[in-house]
Rosetta silent file (secondary structure, phi, psi, omega in degrees, C-alpha in Angstrom):
SEQUENCE: XXXXXXXXXXXXXXXXXXXXXXXXXXXXXXXXXXXXXXXXXXXXXXXXXX
SCORE:     score description
SCORE:     0.000 S_00000001
   1 L     0.000  -17.974 -171.352   -6.730    0.080   -3.473 S_00000001
   2 L   -91.968  -11.533 -177.936   -4.589    3.127   -4.492 S_00000001
   3 H   -63.236  -40.530  174.215   -3.765    4.260   -1.012 S_00000001
   4 H   -57.366  -37.934  179.533   -0.738    1.951   -0.545 S_00000001
   5 H   -67.917  -42.578  178.758    0.716    3.178   -3.842 S_00000001
   6 H   -71.220  -25.758  173.422    0.319    6.805   -2.799 S_00000001
   7 H   -68.458  -44.588  177.992    1.967    5.830    0.555 S_00000001
   8 H   -70.311  -29.043  168.989    4.970    4.410   -1.283 S_00000001
   9 H   -65.770  -33.407  178.050    5.255    7.576   -3.325 S_00000001
  10 H   -73.900  -36.197 -178.058    5.225    9.607   -0.124 S_00000001
  11 H   -68.841  -38.765  172.335    7.810    7.128    1.350 S_00000001
  12 H   -65.130  -34.589  175.722   10.091    7.814   -1.645 S_00000001
  13 H   -62.337  -39.573  177.996    9.666   11.432   -1.133 S_00000001
  14 H   -70.497  -33.664  178.428   10.680   11.088    2.467 S_00000001
  15 H   -66.107  -44.027 -179.220   13.725    8.929    1.494 S_00000001
  16 H   -58.892  -36.588 -178.714   14.736   11.634   -1.003 S_00000001
  17 L   -84.683   -1.313  173.090   14.568   14.332    1.672 S_00000001
  18 L    97.533   -2.068  177.315   16.874   12.326    4.002 S_00000001
  19 L   -90.446   73.961 -168.705   14.150   11.066    6.373 S_00000001
  20 H   -71.766  -34.176  179.853   14.952    7.375    6.124 S_00000001
  21 H   -57.836  -51.680  176.864   13.227    6.363    9.396 S_00000001
  22 H   -61.960  -36.422 -178.561    9.866    7.715    8.175 S_00000001
  23 H   -68.947  -47.200  177.496   10.399    6.307    4.771 S_00000001
  24 H   -59.542  -48.255 -179.729   10.965    2.797    5.975 S_00000001
  25 H   -63.553  -39.596  177.813    8.042    2.822    8.381 S_00000001
  26 H   -69.743  -41.145  179.686    5.681    4.205    5.719 S_00000001
  27 H   -59.712  -38.836  178.270    6.873    1.684    3.154 S_00000001
  28 H   -64.341  -46.881  178.338    6.248   -1.115    5.660 S_00000001
  29 H   -61.344  -42.423 -177.119    2.779    0.183    6.448 S_00000001
  30 H   -65.507  -42.386  179.098    2.031    0.565    2.733 S_00000001
  31 H   -68.623  -37.000  176.491    3.053   -3.133    1.978 S_00000001
  32 H   -67.673  -37.045  169.910    1.083   -4.357    4.949 S_00000001
  33 H   -59.922  -43.931  179.631   -1.974   -2.402    3.717 S_00000001
  34 H   -60.630  -42.147  177.648   -1.469   -3.706    0.240 S_00000001
  35 H   -63.560  -43.804  177.765   -1.365   -7.331    1.527 S_00000001
  36 H   -65.197  -42.983  178.443   -4.526   -6.830    3.572 S_00000001
  37 H   -70.965  -30.341  177.624   -6.392   -5.179    0.674 S_00000001
  38 H   -69.846  -42.008  178.943   -5.235   -7.793   -1.809 S_00000001
  39 H   -64.661  -37.582  174.731   -6.436  -10.552    0.688 S_00000001
  40 H   -71.256  -37.499  175.823   -9.825   -8.911    1.030 S_00000001
  41 H   -65.236  -51.825 -174.023  -10.114   -8.441   -2.796 S_00000001
  42 H   -68.008  -14.048  178.993   -9.070  -11.930   -3.658 S_00000001
  43 L   -95.466   -8.031 -179.366  -11.683  -13.520   -1.290 S_00000001
  44 L   -71.722  136.554  176.320  -14.683  -11.537   -2.679 S_00000001
  45 L   -68.927  144.379  178.221  -17.118  -13.749   -4.567 S_00000001
  46 L   -81.764  133.137  179.334  -17.545  -12.726   -8.235 S_00000001
  47 L   -97.334   77.367  177.861  -21.011  -11.195   -9.022 S_00000001
  48 L   -97.094  113.025  174.475  -21.397  -12.475  -12.556 S_00000001
  49 L  -108.843  119.424  178.901  -24.934  -12.089  -14.101 S_00000001
  50 L  -103.580    0.000    0.000  -25.350  -13.614  -17.436 S_00000001
């Protein structure tokens, strides 16, 4: 779950260094990965044992 957040951090580093194209594409990929991971996580059944 943390990979998209690390990708956003790297994207900010790319933007800071002036590589805006790479920063935009990495940010878009990070958001897409985050949406996919959240969709997979939200549909998992809860395993609650009482």
